[in-house]
C-alpha positions in Angstrom: 12.4 -1.2 -1.5 14.9 -2.6 1.0 13.6 -5.9 2.2 14.2 -7.2 5.8 16.7 -10.0 6.2 15.6 -13.1 8.0 17.5 -16.2 9.1 16.0 -19.6 8.3 16.2 -22.6 10.7 19.5 -23.6 9.0 20.9 -20.2 9.9 21.0 -19.0 6.3 19.8 -15.3 5.8 17.3 -14.4 3.1 15.3 -11.4 2.1 11.6 -11.4 3.0 9.1 -9.8 0.6 7.2 -6.8 2.0 4.0 -7.6 0.1 2.9 -11.1 -0.9 -0.2 -11.8 -3.1 -1.7 -15.3 -3.3 -4.1 -17.0 -5.6 -5.5 -19.8 -3.4 -6.2 -22.4 -6.1 -7.0 -26.1 -5.9 -9.6 -26.4 -3.2 -12.1 -28.2 -5.5 -9.6 -30.5 -7.0 -8.2 -31.4 -3.6 -11.7 -32.4 -2.6 -12.5 -34.3 -5.8 -9.3 -36.4 -5.4 -10.6 -37.5 -2.0 -14.1 -38.2 -3.2 -15.5 -35.2 -1.3 -17.8 -32.4 -2.3 -16.0 -29.3 -3.7 -17.3 -27.4 -0.7 -15.2 -29.5 1.6 -12.1 -28.3 -0.2 -13.0 -24.7 0.5 -13.5 -25.6 4.2 -10.1 -27.3 4.3 -8.5 -24.3 2.6 -9.5 -22.1 5.5 -6.8 -23.8 7.6 -4.2 -22.9 5.0 -5.2 -19.2 5.3 -4.5 -19.3 9.0 -1.2 -21.1 8.5 0.0 -18.5 5.9 -1.1 -15.6 8.1 0.8 -17.0 11.1 3.9 -17.6 9.0 3.6 -14.0 7.6 3.7 -12.7 11.1 6.7 -14.8 12.1 8.6 -14.0 8.9 8.0 -10.3 8.8 5.8 -10.0 5.8 3.9 -6.7 6.2 1.1 -7.0 3.5 -0.6 -10.2 2.5 -3.2 -10.1 -0.2 -5.4 -13.1 -0.8 -7.7 -13.8 -3.7 -10.8 -15.1 -1.9 -13.5 -14.6 -4.5 -13.1 -13.4 -8.0 -15.7 -11.6 -10.1 -15.7 -14.7 -12.3 -16.6 -17.0 -9.4 -20.3 -16.0 -9.7 -20.4 -18.3 -12.8 -19.9 -21.4 -10.5 -22.9 -23.5 -9.4 -25.2 -21.5 -7.1 -24.7 -24.1 -4.3 -20.9 -23.7 -4.3 -21.2 -19.9 -4.4 -23.6 -19.9 -1.5 -21.2 -22.2 0.5 -18.3 -20.0 -0.3 -20.0 -16.9 1.0 -21.3 -18.6 4.1 -17.8 -19.9 4.8 -16.5 -16.4 4.3 -18.9 -15.1 6.9 -18.3 -17.9 9.4 -14.6 -17.7 9.1 -14.8 -13.9 9.8 -16.9 -14.4 12.9 -14.4 -17.0 14.2 -11.2 -15.2 13.4 -11.7 -11.5 13.8 -10.9 -11.2 17.5 -7.9 -13.5 17.0 -6.6 -11.4 14.2 -7.0 -8.2 16.2 -5.2 -9.8 19.1 -2.2 -10.5 16.9 -2.0 -7.0 15.3 -3.5 -8.1 12.0 -5.4 -5.3 10.1 -8.2 -6.6 7.8 -9.0 -4.8 4.6 -11.4 -5.9 1.8 -10.9 -4.9 -1.8 -13.2 -5.4 -4.8 -16.8 -4.6 -5.8 -18.4 -5.3 -2.4 -21.7 -3.8 -3.5 -22.6 -7.2 -5.2 -22.8 -8.9 -1.8 -25.8 -8.9 0.5 -26.3 -6.1 2.9 -25.6 -8.5 5.8 -22.3 -9.5 4.4 -21.3 -6.0 3.7 -22.0 -5.0 7.3 -20.0 -7.9 8.5 -17.0 -7.0 6.3 -17.2 -3.3 7.5 -17.4 -4.5 11.2 -14.3 -6.7 10.7 -12.3 -3.8 9.3 -13.3 -1.6 12.3 -12.5 -4.3 14.8 -9.0 -4.8 13.4 -8.2 -1.2 12.4 -5.5 -0.7 14.9 -3.4 -3.7 13.8 0.1 -2.8 12.8 1.9 -6.1 12.5 0.3 -7.2 9.2 -2.2 -5.8 6.7 -4.3 -8.7 5.5 -6.1 -7.7 2.3 -8.9 -10.0 1.1 -9.9 -9.6 -2.5 -13.6 -10.4 -2.8 -15.6 -10.0 -6.0 -12.4 -8.6 -7.4 -11.0 -8.6 -10.9 -7.9 -6.9 -12.2 -9.6 -5.6 -15.3 -12.5 -4.3 -13.2 -10.0 -2.5 -10.9 -8.3 -0.7 -13.8 -11.7 0.1 -15.4 -13.1 1.6 -12.2 -9.9 3.7 -11.8 -10.2 5.1 -15.3 -13.9 5.8 -14.7 -13.1 7.9 -11.7 -10.5 9.8 -13.7 -13.0 10.3 -16.5 -15.5 11.9 -14.0 -12.8 14.3 -12.9 -12.1 15.3 -16.5 -15.8 15.7 -17.1 -16.1 17.9 -14.0 -13.3 20.1 -15.2 -11.0 19.2 -12.3 -8.5 17.3 -14.4 -6.9 17.7 -17.8 -6.7 14.6 -20.0 -3.0 15.1 -20.5 -2.5 15.0 -16.8 -3.5 11.3 -16.6 -0.4 9.2 -16.1 0.5 5.9 -14.3 0.5 7.6 -10.9 -3.0 9.0 -11.3 -4.3 5.6 -12.4 -2.6 3.9 -9.5 -4.1 6.5 -7.1 -7.6 5.2 -7.9 -6.9 1.5 -7.8 -8.2 -0.6 -4.8 -4.6 -0.8 -3.5 -3.9 2.9 -3.8 -1.2 4.0 -1.4 0.3 0.6 -0.9 3.5 -0.9 -2.3 3.0 -3.4 -5.2 3.4 -7.1 -4.5 7.0 -8.3 -4.3 6.0 -12.0 -4.5 3.0 -13.5 -6.3 2.1 -17.1 -5.4 -0.3 -19.4 -7.1 -1.0 -22.9 -5.8 -2.8 -25.8 -7.6 -0.3 -26.3 -10.4 -1.8 -23.7 -12.8 0.6 -21.1 -14.2 -1.5 -18.0 -14.9 -2.6 -15.0 -12.9 -6.3 -15.2 -13.7 -7.2 -11.5 -13.6 -5.7 -10.9 -10.2 -3.8 -7.6 -9.5 -3.0 -7.1 -13.1 -1.6 -3.6 -12.9 0.0 -4.1 -9.5 2.0 -7.2 -10.4 3.9 -5.8 -13.3 7.2 -6.3 -11.5 6.3 -9.1 -9.0 8.3 -12.3 -8.7 6.1 -15.3 -9.5 6.1 -18.6 -7.7 3.9 -21.5 -8.8 3.3 -24.4 -6.5 1.9 -27.8 -7.6 0.4 -28.2 -4.1 -3.4 -27.7 -3.8 -4.3 -24.9 -1.5 -5.4 -27.1 1.4 -1.9 -28.7 1.2 -0.1 -25.3 1.3 1.0 -25.1 4.9 3.5 -22.9 6.8 6.4 -24.9 5.5 5.3 -24.6 1.9 4.9 -20.9 2.3 8.3 -20.6 4.0 9.8 -22.4 1.0 8.2 -19.8 -1.3 9.7 -17.0 0.8 13.1 -18.5 0.7 12.9 -19.0 -3.1 12.1 -15.3 -3.4 15.0 -14.4 -1.1 17.4 -16.0 -3.5 16.3 -14.0 -6.5 17.8 -10.8 -7.8 15.2 -8.2 -8.8 16.6 -5.8 -11.4 13.6 -3.6 -12.4 15.3 -2.8 -15.7 18.8 -2.4 -14.3 21.8 -4.6 -14.9 23.0 -7.1 -12.3 26.0 -4.9 -11.7 23.9 -1.8 -11.0 21.7 -3.8 -8.6 24.8 -5.1 -6.7 26.1 -1.5 -6.4 22.8 -0.3 -5.0 22.7 -3.1 -2.5 26.2 -2.2 -1.3 25.2 1.4 -0.9 22.1 0.7 1.0 23.4 -2.3 2.9 20.7 -4.6 1.4 
């Protein structure tokens, strides 16, 4: 993929990733360090979501995928899960019209059937309200797990085989990809995790095979537009080879003017 060049405030050009995926980690620890309830960290983290969305629009990022609620988060204390879901709903109500105004298209991925009917209706309504956005696709992963995503794709293929519509030998990477939650979209170019942890925690396992990883020690409520901009610039300085040699990548860049 040819990435769009951008000039930073110092006048230095760099390549902007087309698709950025983020694990928004550190809300609870940020709150604990300040003697606050963990739920206050989640509320503070909502401001960082807005900052990153705005910076994505300014920088030319086209797809932003945020890990909002993992399938493992149900194991947390019920009070925290309840607050997370209520915050999810209140943030949607407050931001949907603003997102639509700025050309942001919302899409939710994950096993949404586990949520209440009320929340499912609200998620669907948010998608409809922003369906015409063409500046940025904002994917929110809710009750999502990378292993679940691969498993549900394989189950769908198994049903096709059972129905006689597909031969087992015809199952390849492309067919598996075609049934993932992100089917039809380019894979993440840049994968960011905040909070100082250096693991991907079951997020977009298949899709991130060739992503560039960026780990920040900042807690998510501290990850503002400048921090996101620094991550984009770091990505822009990297050479992505996809199995090729550096010389081959350079030759291709010259051919396509990248």
